[in-house]
C-alpha positions, 0 to 999 in steps of 0.5 A: 244795715249800714247807713247811707250818707247823702250830702247836700251836693247830692240833693238839688236844694242847699241851705243858703244860710249855711245853718244845719237843719236836722230832721228825723224819722222815728218809727216804733218797730212793732211791725213792718212799715205800712203806707202811712208810715212810709208817707211820714218817712218820705215827708220828713226826708224831703223836708230835711233834704230840701233845706240841705240838712241831715236826716236821721233815723231813730228806732223807738224800741223802748217797749221791748215786749211789743217789738218782734225780732227782726222788725227794726231790720225790716224797717231799715231795709224798706227805707233802703229799698226806697232810696231813703238813705239816712245820715250817720248811725241809727239810734236805738232808744233801748240803748239810751236808758241812762240818758233818760234816767238822768233827765228824769232825775233832773225833773224830779230834783226840780220838783216837776214830778210826783209818784202816782198809783192810779190805774187806768180803771181807776181813772175811767179813761179820763182824757185829763188826769184829775190830780188824784196823786198830785199832792202825794208825799212819800217814796216811789215804789215799784207799783208807782208811775211818775207823772209830770206836774203840769202848770196852769199855763198856755202853750202856743204852737205854730205848726208848719202844716196844721197852723196855729194851735193854743192849748191850756196845759192844765185843762187840755193836757193835765199831768202826764206819765213820763215813767210807766208803772212797769219801769218803761220810760214813756214816749213823751220823755224819751222823744224829747230827750232824744230830740235834744241830744240829736239837736233836731231842728225840725219834726215832720210826723203824722197828725195823729201825734199832734196832741202830744206836741204841747206835752213835749213843748213843756218838757223842752222848756222844763229841761232848758232846751229849745224846741224844734219846729213841727209839721204834722202831715195828714193821716192816711186812711183807707177808703172806708175812713180807717187810719192805716195802722198796725192795729187796723192790719194795714198791709206792709209796704211792698219793697219790690215796687219802690217807685210805684210806692213813691209816686203814690205817696208824693201824689198824696202829699200834693207833689205828683211827679210829672209823666216824664218820671213815670218809669223813674227810679226811686232816687230820681223821684226823690231828687225831683221831689226835693227840688219841688218840696213845698209844705204849703202844698201838703194837705192838712186833713185826712188823706184817703189812700184808696185801699181797704184794710182787711 
């Protein structure tokens, strides 16, 4: 799948300041896109294009055993069919392990990490890590994970959709894993390192990831980088209130009806196209939505799709 480059001249709204905004869509290729993940892709695309910026695609495929063959290609094909054409080359996390190791060593050398032997059963699914191994002294073994040593500080976030949020890192977050016991880099570290490397300025993603943001803001701070702005768009549910996800067996997006999918998603995002666009092609719908994009019109809470996951 080749990338599609969409210049600012092809989109109706340009950035008057001349500063380059960079957004991204970063799916995990554990299956095909469902309507909820396509909604996130559309929102992140529109937010980047409305500011005259770039939109990147990153495949978060670190957990290879959970990524079936062909899933990444299917995701890219779905984006292509819906006119969501990205800038530059697609980035694959599985090809960036050396970069993650470098940043992990930077954190370790600065004393921000410790080895942990705790299993999930030992922690009894505690929401906040109790600090069991925090003062452990010794060498890292294969059976250890690595956790970030979280300070007793306050994290403040002004989310562009969800509003202001304050978290007490030690009480609300706790020491969290950045390298798993199986040697796989954790999402929290990899996503921050990638956002730094790609100079991401805006992150538009689902509200189900909102609680991860304080962890990532702390990592940006410890790694000496400026954090992007965040906008967490609503989680899409079926009419029974179940979140659309691969775990709930949400149906894959039907790529043969891209315009229908886009009209539905735009309506769910508070940007229902006018009737004159009823039979419009995907690129025409996206051009209209880019020109009219406004984050204050995006709902904060859960949005019901009208479907039922079976």
